MIRODREN-274892 format. One record per residue (C-alpha): residue in three letters; x, y, z. Coordinates in steps of 0.05 Angstrom, whole numbers, padded with zeros to 5 digits, always signed. Example, Ala and Ser with C-alpha at 12.3 -4.5 7.8 and 13.67 -1.06 7.14 Angstrom:
<pts>
ala+00246-00090+00156
ser+00273-00021+00143
</pts>
This chain:
<pts>
met+02608+02077+01799
glu+02575+02062+01866
ala+02614+02031+01923
pro+02595+01954+01936
arg+02547+01943+01995
leu+02544+01884+02039
val+02474+01866+02065
val+02464+01808+02106
gly+02385+01782+02107
phe+02346+01726+02094
gly+02289+01750+02053
ala+02319+01769+01990
ala+02307+01719+01932
pro+02367+01682+01917
arg+02401+01679+01852
ala+02429+01614+01822
pro+02482+01594+01874
pro+02557+01608+01856
pro+02606+01546+01844
pro+02619+01514+01917
pro+02681+01539+01949
arg+02750+01507+01933
pro+02762+01451+01990
leu+02813+01476+02045
arg+02876+01438+02045
arg+02893+01404+02108
trp+02951+01424+02148
thr+03007+01370+02144
leu+03057+01359+02197
ser+03114+01312+02208
arg+03160+01294+02266
arg+03215+01333+02243
ser+03182+01399+02210
thr+03128+01441+02229
arg+03115+01473+02161
leu+03053+01475+02132
ala+03019+01459+02068
pro+02995+01520+02031
leu+02923+01539+02057
thr+02872+01571+02004
arg+02844+01638+02034
cys+02773+01641+02041
arg+02735+01693+01995
cys+02665+01698+02030
cys+02632+01757+02060
cys+02647+01746+02130
cys+02726+01755+02113
ser+02718+01823+02085
ser+02717+01887+02123
ser+02656+01934+02126
arg+02654+02001+02083
glu+02645+02065+02112
gly+02576+02076+02146
glu+02546+02014+02127
gly+02558+01984+02199
asn+02587+01917+02209
ala+02577+01869+02153
cys+02607+01809+02180
gly+02569+01798+02242
lys+02552+01731+02271
pro+02511+01686+02222
his+02439+01669+02240
arg+02437+01594+02250
glu+02375+01559+02222
gly+02370+01492+02263
ser+02430+01458+02288
asn+02479+01463+02230
ser+02456+01517+02175
val+02482+01579+02153
arg+02460+01630+02104
leu+02493+01693+02083
his+02467+01740+02030
val+02518+01788+01999
lys+02498+01840+01953
ala+02541+01881+01905
asn+02527+01940+01865
asn+02503+01901+01810
asp+02449+01868+01856
gln+02491+01802+01844
glu+02482+01754+01913
thr+02529+01704+01936
tyr+02499+01651+01970
leu+02533+01599+02018
ala+02492+01535+02020
asp+02488+01497+02083
glu+02543+01451+02103
gln+02501+01391+02096
gln+02506+01408+02021
asp+02574+01440+02013
gly+02606+01399+02069
val+02636+01463+02104
asp+02625+01496+02168
ile+02662+01565+02176
trp+02664+01563+02250
glu+02693+01497+02261
leu+02748+01510+02212
phe+02766+01574+02246
asn+02769+01534+02316
lys+02812+01486+02284
ala+02858+01534+02256
gln+02867+01566+02321
gln+02882+01495+02354
asn+02930+01480+02303
ile+02966+01550+02308
leu+02974+01533+02387
tyr+02996+01462+02366
leu+03047+01493+02320
asn+03076+01545+02371
lys+03081+01485+02427
gln+03121+01445+02373
arg+03163+01502+02358
leu+03183+01513+02429
val+03200+01437+02435
ala+03239+01442+02372
met+03279+01499+02396
glu+03295+01464+02459
glu+03318+01402+02424
leu+03366+01444+02379
lys+03389+01478+02445
lys+03406+01407+02470
leu+03437+01382+02408
gln+03484+01442+02405
asp+03507+01428+02472
glu+03519+01355+02458
asn+03555+01381+02396
glu+03602+01425+02431
ser+03617+01370+02481
leu+03635+01328+02429
leu+03682+01383+02397
his+03715+01387+02463
asp+03724+01308+02478
ile+03755+01308+02403
glu+03806+01368+02417
val+03825+01334+02477
leu+03839+01265+02449
glu+03873+01298+02396
lys+03919+01336+02436
glu+03930+01273+02477
arg+03951+01233+02412
gln+04000+01292+02404
gly+04029+01273+02471
ile+04003+01340+02499
ser+03974+01334+02571
ile+03919+01385+02585
gly+03937+01433+02642
lys+04003+01394+02654
ala+04057+01422+02603
ala+04113+01387+02641
pro+04119+01324+02680
arg+04107+01335+02751
phe+04177+01317+02766
cys+04204+01372+02726
glu+04160+01424+02764
leu+04189+01394+02829
leu+04260+01400+02804
leu+04244+01473+02789
arg+04211+01490+02856
ile+04276+01460+02894
asp+04315+01508+02848
thr+04272+01563+02868
met+04280+01542+02946
ala+04357+01544+02935
ile+04363+01614+02903
ser+04312+01640+02960
gly+04360+01607+03016
thr+04299+01567+03041
val+04351+01503+03030
asp+04420+01503+03032
met+04463+01478+02970
thr+04473+01410+03002
glu+04400+01393+03021
ala+04376+01423+02947
ser+04427+01372+02917
asp+04407+01312+02956
leu+04330+01331+02947
arg+04340+01331+02870
lys+04375+01266+02870
lys+04324+01233+02906
val+04273+01265+02860
ile+04309+01243+02797
asp+04323+01174+02822
asn+04248+01160+02832
arg+04219+01205+02777
tyr+04170+01149+02758
met+04139+01150+02825
ile+04136+01224+02840
his+04066+01230+02805
ser+04037+01186+02852
ile+04071+01211+02910
phe+04064+01288+02909
ser+03999+01318+02880
asp+03974+01393+02873
ile+04052+01423+02873
his+04029+01483+02836
asp+03986+01509+02892
lys+04030+01491+02950
glu+04076+01544+02986
asp+04147+01531+02989
thr+04143+01510+03061
glu+04091+01460+03055
leu+04125+01431+02995
leu+04195+01430+03031
ser+04161+01396+03095
glu+04137+01339+03041
leu+04202+01338+03005
arg+04244+01327+03074
leu+04202+01266+03091
phe+04208+01237+03019
leu+04287+01249+03024
his+04289+01202+03089
lys+04234+01156+03073
pro+04261+01093+03043
val+04232+01080+02974
glu+04208+01015+02962
lys+04238+00977+02897
pro+04196+00970+02839
leu+04174+00902+02829
his+04176+00856+02762
val+04108+00823+02767
val+04086+00768+02715
his+04012+00751+02718
ile+03998+00680+02688
cys+03915+00672+02681
ser+03868+00653+02640
glu+03827+00721+02631
met+03837+00796+02622
asp+03790+00850+02607
pro+03775+00870+02552
ile+03820+00813+02519
ala+03784+00750+02545
ser+03731+00767+02598
cys+03676+00719+02622
gly+03684+00735+02701
ser+03712+00775+02759
leu+03780+00753+02745
ala+03788+00791+02683
thr+03771+00861+02711
tyr+03813+00842+02772
val+03877+00823+02725
thr+03869+00886+02689
gly+03854+00937+02745
leu+03907+00908+02789
ser+03964+00906+02730
ser+03943+00983+02712
ala+03950+01003+02782
leu+04022+00967+02793
gln+04044+00998+02726
arg+04023+01065+02748
lys+04061+01061+02813
gly+04129+01050+02773
asn+04130+00971+02772
leu+04137+00926+02711
val+04077+00886+02697
glu+04068+00832+02645
val+04009+00786+02631
ile+04014+00715+02597
leu+03947+00692+02567
pro+03924+00631+02519
lys+03908+00656+02454
tyr+03834+00635+02451
ala+03799+00632+02382
gly+03750+00683+02407
ile+03801+00734+02434
asn+03785+00802+02423
glu+03840+00829+02387
asp+03812+00901+02381
gly+03830+00907+02452
ile+03905+00894+02439
his+03950+00952+02411
tyr+04007+00936+02367
leu+03994+00857+02364
arg+04046+00823+02330
lys+04068+00748+02318
ala+04138+00732+02337
glu+04186+00707+02286
ala+04211+00648+02327
asp+04168+00593+02361
tyr+04188+00556+02422
glu+04178+00488+02455
ser+04146+00465+02518
tyr+04137+00397+02547
phe+04072+00358+02555
gly+04046+00291+02548
gly+04118+00256+02541
arg+04140+00300+02486
trp+04160+00374+02464
his+04110+00418+02430
lys+04119+00480+02385
asn+04079+00547+02411
arg+04075+00614+02373
ile+04079+00676+02409
trp+04038+00741+02403
thr+04052+00800+02436
gly+04019+00873+02445
ile+03996+00919+02497
ser+03930+00927+02534
ser+03908+00981+02582
gly+03982+00999+02583
val+04007+00930+02604
ser+04049+00881+02561
ile+04011+00818+02542
thr+04038+00759+02513
leu+03993+00705+02484
val+04014+00631+02481
glu+03984+00589+02415
pro+03998+00519+02413
val+04015+00500+02343
gln+04000+00428+02340
leu+03945+00420+02393
ser+03877+00457+02389
tyr+03867+00469+02460
phe+03843+00543+02453
asp+03812+00540+02383
arg+03745+00535+02409
asp+03684+00579+02422
met+03691+00578+02496
phe+03748+00599+02542
arg+03734+00545+02594
gly+03673+00492+02611
tyr+03706+00432+02571
pro+03719+00362+02599
asp+03790+00365+02586
asp+03797+00436+02619
phe+03854+00406+02659
glu+03896+00388+02603
arg+03886+00455+02567
phe+03904+00501+02625
ser+03961+00453+02650
tyr+03986+00451+02581
phe+03984+00529+02581
ser+04018+00535+02657
arg+04072+00493+02637
ala+04083+00534+02573
ser+04084+00595+02606
leu+04139+00572+02653
asp+04182+00543+02598
tyr+04170+00611+02561
ile+04200+00652+02619
val+04258+00608+02631
lys+04273+00608+02553
ser+04261+00683+02544
gly+04312+00693+02605
lys+04261+00732+02650
gln+04274+00735+02724
pro+04210+00767+02753
asp+04205+00782+02822
val+04132+00752+02832
leu+04100+00703+02791
his+04022+00717+02798
val+03973+00656+02788
his+03899+00658+02790
asn+03844+00605+02814
trp+03852+00533+02799
glu+03866+00540+02722
thr+03938+00564+02736
ala+03947+00543+02806
ile+03992+00481+02780
val+04043+00536+02767
gly+04065+00529+02844
pro+04082+00456+02842
leu+04118+00463+02773
phe+04154+00517+02801
trp+04183+00490+02861
asp+04195+00417+02828
ile+04222+00436+02760
phe+04238+00510+02749
ala+04259+00544+02811
his+04333+00522+02801
gln+04334+00551+02731
gly+04349+00619+02746
leu+04288+00637+02789
gly+04309+00623+02855
ser+04286+00695+02880
thr+04217+00687+02844
arg+04159+00684+02894
ile+04096+00653+02880
leu+04028+00691+02896
leu+03959+00654+02889
thr+03896+00695+02880
cys+03829+00658+02896
gln+03764+00700+02871
asp+03723+00638+02902
leu+03733+00573+02930
asn+03679+00541+02886
ser+03718+00506+02831
gln+03783+00465+02850
gly+03802+00427+02798
leu+03798+00354+02821
glu+03828+00300+02774
asp+03864+00236+02768
pro+03932+00238+02799
lys+03959+00206+02735
lys+03942+00269+02694
leu+03996+00304+02733
glu+04048+00265+02692
leu+04025+00304+02631
cys+04059+00367+02649
gly+04119+00332+02680
leu+04096+00322+02753
asp+04106+00262+02792
pro+04040+00236+02822
his+04067+00188+02873
lys+04105+00251+02905
leu+04048+00295+02903
gln+03994+00247+02921
arg+03990+00262+02996
pro+03955+00294+03046
asp+04000+00354+03053
arg+04008+00364+02983
leu+03956+00359+02927
gln+03912+00296+02957
asp+03840+00322+02962
asn+03816+00326+03033
ser+03755+00294+03018
lys+03759+00256+02952
thr+03828+00220+02973
asp+03831+00184+02903
leu+03842+00252+02869
val+03889+00311+02864
asn+03858+00383+02885
val+03893+00434+02839
leu+03874+00491+02878
lys+03902+00456+02941
gly+03966+00444+02910
gly+03970+00525+02892
ile+03954+00542+02962
val+04009+00492+02990
tyr+04067+00514+02939
ser+04053+00590+02942
asn+04093+00643+02986
lys+04022+00677+02996
val+03948+00668+02985
leu+03899+00722+02969
leu+03825+00713+02981
met+03790+00762+02947
ser+03725+00796+02972
ser+03701+00863+02991
thr+03652+00837+03034
leu+03680+00785+03083
pro+03703+00807+03147
arg+03779+00805+03159
asp+03774+00763+03223
met+03732+00718+03197
pro+03754+00647+03218
ile+03783+00604+03157
gln+03737+00546+03188
ser+03672+00585+03162
leu+03698+00589+03091
gly+03682+00520+03069
his+03687+00485+03008
gly+03734+00431+03040
leu+03796+00466+03045
glu+03787+00488+03116
ala+03844+00440+03138
thr+03893+00463+03083
leu+03878+00539+03096
thr+03888+00528+03174
thr+03954+00499+03156
his+03980+00557+03117
lys+03942+00612+03151
glu+04006+00652+03162
lys+04008+00668+03086
val+03928+00668+03075
leu+03911+00745+03069
leu+03839+00774+03044
ala+03845+00834+02992
ser+03791+00869+02961
his+03773+00894+02893
gly+03785+00961+02863
leu+03753+01004+02813
asp+03783+01023+02742
gly+03791+01096+02755
glu+03805+01109+02684
leu+03749+01074+02654
trp+03697+01085+02709
asp+03698+01160+02730
pro+03643+01209+02707
ser+03692+01269+02704
lys+03731+01240+02650
asp+03682+01187+02618
ile+03685+01194+02542
his+03622+01159+02535
leu+03577+01217+02570
pro+03549+01270+02534
gln+03567+01322+02591
arg+03620+01301+02646
tyr+03614+01315+02716
ser+03637+01307+02791
ala+03615+01315+02859
asn+03634+01389+02854
asp+03599+01400+02790
ile+03537+01358+02795
glu+03500+01391+02733
gly+03526+01340+02684
lys+03487+01284+02714
ser+03418+01317+02708
phe+03439+01329+02633
cys+03456+01256+02626
arg+03386+01231+02663
lys+03354+01274+02604
ala+03400+01241+02548
leu+03386+01180+02575
lys+03309+01185+02575
arg+03307+01217+02509
arg+03347+01157+02478
leu+03301+01104+02511
gly+03237+01144+02496
phe+03223+01164+02572
his+03183+01229+02575
ser+03165+01242+02649
ser+03212+01263+02700
ser+03205+01204+02744
val+03262+01175+02784
val+03301+01123+02742
val+03323+01060+02767
gly+03383+01022+02736
cys+03401+00950+02734
ile+03459+00920+02694
ser+03447+00843+02712
asn+03502+00788+02698
gly+03457+00737+02674
asp+03455+00700+02741
ser+03414+00743+02779
asn+03351+00722+02826
thr+03292+00728+02778
ala+03246+00730+02836
gly+03284+00783+02870
leu+03290+00832+02805
arg+03217+00817+02792
glu+03197+00843+02864
ala+03246+00902+02858
val+03215+00920+02785
arg+03145+00923+02819
val+03163+00962+02874
ala+03197+01014+02834
leu+03136+01017+02788
his+03091+01021+02845
gly+03133+01077+02868
gly+03124+01116+02806
ala+03202+01104+02779
gln+03223+01080+02713
val+03264+01023+02709
ile+03319+01005+02657
phe+03347+00934+02653
met+03406+00911+02609
glu+03448+00848+02614
asn+03526+00860+02626
lys+03572+00842+02568
gly+03522+00795+02532
ser+03504+00795+02459
val+03433+00783+02473
leu+03384+00780+02536
his+03394+00719+02576
ser+03337+00677+02607
thr+03334+00718+02670
ala+03318+00783+02631
gln+03280+00750+02584
thr+03233+00722+02631
leu+03225+00790+02665
lys+03213+00819+02599
asp+03158+00765+02578
glu+03124+00786+02648
leu+03130+00857+02662
lys+03104+00904+02600
gly+03089+00976+02603
asp+03114+01046+02592
gly+03150+01042+02655
val+03204+00988+02647
ile+03254+00982+02590
phe+03297+00920+02571
ile+03355+00935+02531
glu+03361+00879+02477
met+03434+00884+02456
tyr+03493+00899+02504
asp+03522+00969+02485
glu+03588+00996+02526
ala+03567+01072+02520
leu+03496+01057+02536
glu+03518+01018+02598
his+03557+01086+02622
leu+03501+01130+02609
ile+03454+01084+02656
phe+03503+01091+02711
ala+03504+01164+02703
gly+03426+01174+02688
ser+03400+01130+02741
asp+03385+01154+02814
ile+03383+01086+02844
phe+03418+01020+02820
leu+03399+00952+02838
cys+03463+00905+02855
ser+03466+00836+02873
ser+03480+00823+02944
thr+03521+00765+02923
asp+03575+00798+02882
pro+03639+00798+02930
ser+03676+00842+02884
leu+03624+00902+02891
gln+03636+00928+02824
ile+03563+00945+02803
val+03562+00984+02875
met+03627+01020+02868
arg+03607+01046+02798
ala+03539+01063+02818
ile+03569+01107+02877
lys+03621+01140+02836
tyr+03571+01156+02786
gly+03523+01185+02838
ser+03472+01132+02842
ala+03451+01095+02905
pro+03463+01021+02907
val+03404+00982+02932
gln+03411+00901+02942
ile+03368+00857+02901
asn+03344+00813+02960
phe+03271+00802+02965
pro+03251+00736+03002
gly+03185+00707+02983
asn+03153+00753+03036
gly+03167+00818+03001
ser+03212+00839+03058
arg+03286+00855+03049
gln+03346+00825+03084
thr+03414+00853+03084
glu+03471+00805+03059
trp+03527+00850+03062
asn+03565+00833+03119
asp+03561+00867+03181
ser+03638+00865+03194
pro+03663+00893+03139
ser+03735+00880+03114
thr+03753+00942+03081
ala+03739+01020+03085
leu+03695+01012+03024
ser+03654+00961+03050
gln+03648+01003+03118
tyr+03620+01056+03079
val+03572+01011+03038
ile+03542+00980+03093
ser+03540+01039+03141
thr+03503+01083+03085
tyr+03466+01036+03041
gly+03462+00970+03077
asp+03399+00976+03115
met+03364+01018+03052
ser+03311+00991+03018
leu+03285+01008+02951
ser+03218+01036+02977
gln+03256+01078+03029
ala+03302+01106+02972
leu+03245+01128+02932
asp+03216+01161+02989
asp+03284+01199+03009
ile+03287+01226+02939
lys+03221+01253+02942
asn+03217+01279+03012
asn+03283+01293+03030
pro+03316+01315+02968
ser+03373+01358+03001
gln+03390+01301+03051
trp+03393+01258+02989
asp+03438+01302+02949
ser+03486+01312+03007
arg+03495+01235+03014
ile+03505+01226+02934
lys+03557+01276+02934
asp+03591+01247+02987
gly+03598+01177+02958
met+03624+01207+02893
thr+03683+01236+02935
lys+03705+01168+02960
val+03772+01137+02931
leu+03750+01073+02901
ser+03803+01061+02853
trp+03853+01003+02854
asp+03914+01060+02869
ala+03881+01066+02934
glu+03867+01014+02990
cys+03869+00957+02943
tyr+03940+00971+02921
asp+03965+00973+02990
leu+03939+00906+03010
his+03966+00875+02943
trp+04031+00907+02959
lys+04036+00875+03023
ala+04027+00804+02992
tyr+04080+00824+02943
ser+04129+00844+02991
pro+04199+00813+02985
gln+04200+00804+03062
val+04172+00738+03054
glu+04178+00700+03122
arg+04242+00651+03108
glu+04201+00591+03135
glu+04150+00600+03078
his+04204+00598+03031
glu+04238+00538+03056
his+04170+00503+03067
cys+04157+00509+02995
glu+04230+00486+02978
glu+04225+00424+03022
his+04173+00395+02970
thr+04228+00402+02919
asp+04269+00353+02961
asp+04230+00307+03004
asp+04212+00235+02977
pro+04141+00210+02980
</pts>
């Protein structure tokens, strides 16, 4: 049989056309799959190979007009196949071929993207498995890289020194006794023991041997907030951070709080109700109280719950007309509990006006009930709220209004018909701490304002200025459990990974600079609006989330309604893990210049982001509110490094001076910002038992004088 011949031409008379070709199935793509639906093979002559000696039977078809094609195929039986023009059959071979090529290219691109996503998921999975392994070992009591306590390693090193003759037997015995007697403080005194030579370590041991070790203190906080149990302001993070640092240094710390209805019980481990109630005095009678105990952030917690009164069975922690009654009841109940439980703390640490009444109560009623050696320390987060009340209300908790309504005691300096509870706390405390990381230490008391200048001047010898610290256990990118990859100043690659993870989660696709902002809901709307405008104009992407709020506050909602586009994202609901990722993934962080604790600033610096003030006046310029005469090493660093930096300047530096920018960021990450450093030293000075006798006697005078 003769092999079929392929003939392409236009003159042969066509036979009846064959059935129209079967329609081609379209490719179907989904976001998660790159497989195609089956495609029917084209069986026309242009897809066949030419036979020997017959030339190319699949040449370019001749086009008649703009959109018609005719192909004549002649087989051995003279049968011809005709493909009608596309207007009749709706098919254009070359158009399909071009589309096929485009789809193949698209599929290859999608395949590469999918492989990259798979690699990222595998990296995240390995990181999570590592975290699980670490947590499991920690749960079983195994310390990674530290199989034995540091003091045990120190004792073994002393043994080797004795055997080698570096120290004699007497000195070795003295060193062992010193280490054993202070084993709970060894971790904070000695570091990197394993890498030190005997001579270097011996030098440190001899200094330690002859240095008097301060006796650990028993500190009891009586306060209205503590993070994460009951948090609505800077006091909560302050109490938690300071208490944890004190505990790590070997001190005994307890915190007494009201048992609010909205308390976060998930933040308390081993929460249990005590089997017995106790009574406290208020309003001319004794009231029963339930006691709940637990542990939070490694600190012992006691919750006081009135049985007969509903003072704390409310939605909010404070902000009610009877707040004086609520917190004076709690303050008196806390002191009754301390006495009846037989506690004899070295320091009673009270906070703000809410528990400042503890000072007068202590010296007028409780000082001679086994608490003669206890000292009172008052901390003021600010001086705005002072607790002005009718003097007669002092009788509710057992105080004598006639005795206390005097200019040198609780009488308000301006409204003399009222008592000032915060003023009473200042007068009746052994030490007073004004908390601020930005106020200069030499700031005159007269410039503090708020009507307490005369009182602070009279008691200026016991007034100290202290700074806030950063929770180094919660806010450290090298051990942050919320990050997909951890990092540090010495291994910064993880920050780039976190930035990419943040962008993927929020739907950002470009490689732009990320500007983050965690607002407390009270931020300046105009300042934030201008900051976002500058960031977007500089090609950055902005991420905005409220701090520990269930929904967007008015500030964020206003900005969200005004600022729309692909370059800005507003997080609708607060998410703790996302908050950590925003700090890690941001290059620049917008910070309020009115935050005296510098919490956002410290977190930004620790996570490798540049803190830039939100302080844009109406003319669009920027003015620095961080004080030019800083009070702490932290504020000195912040002012010298970022005090004069505007948002536009930061964006320019990232683009034009990347190496200098990276060096600045890494330098900030190495700063010691935790409560265990400068902040602890300032507070220890306030806790010091060497209280001037005249201060102690001045407080005792109030218990004996007649009005």
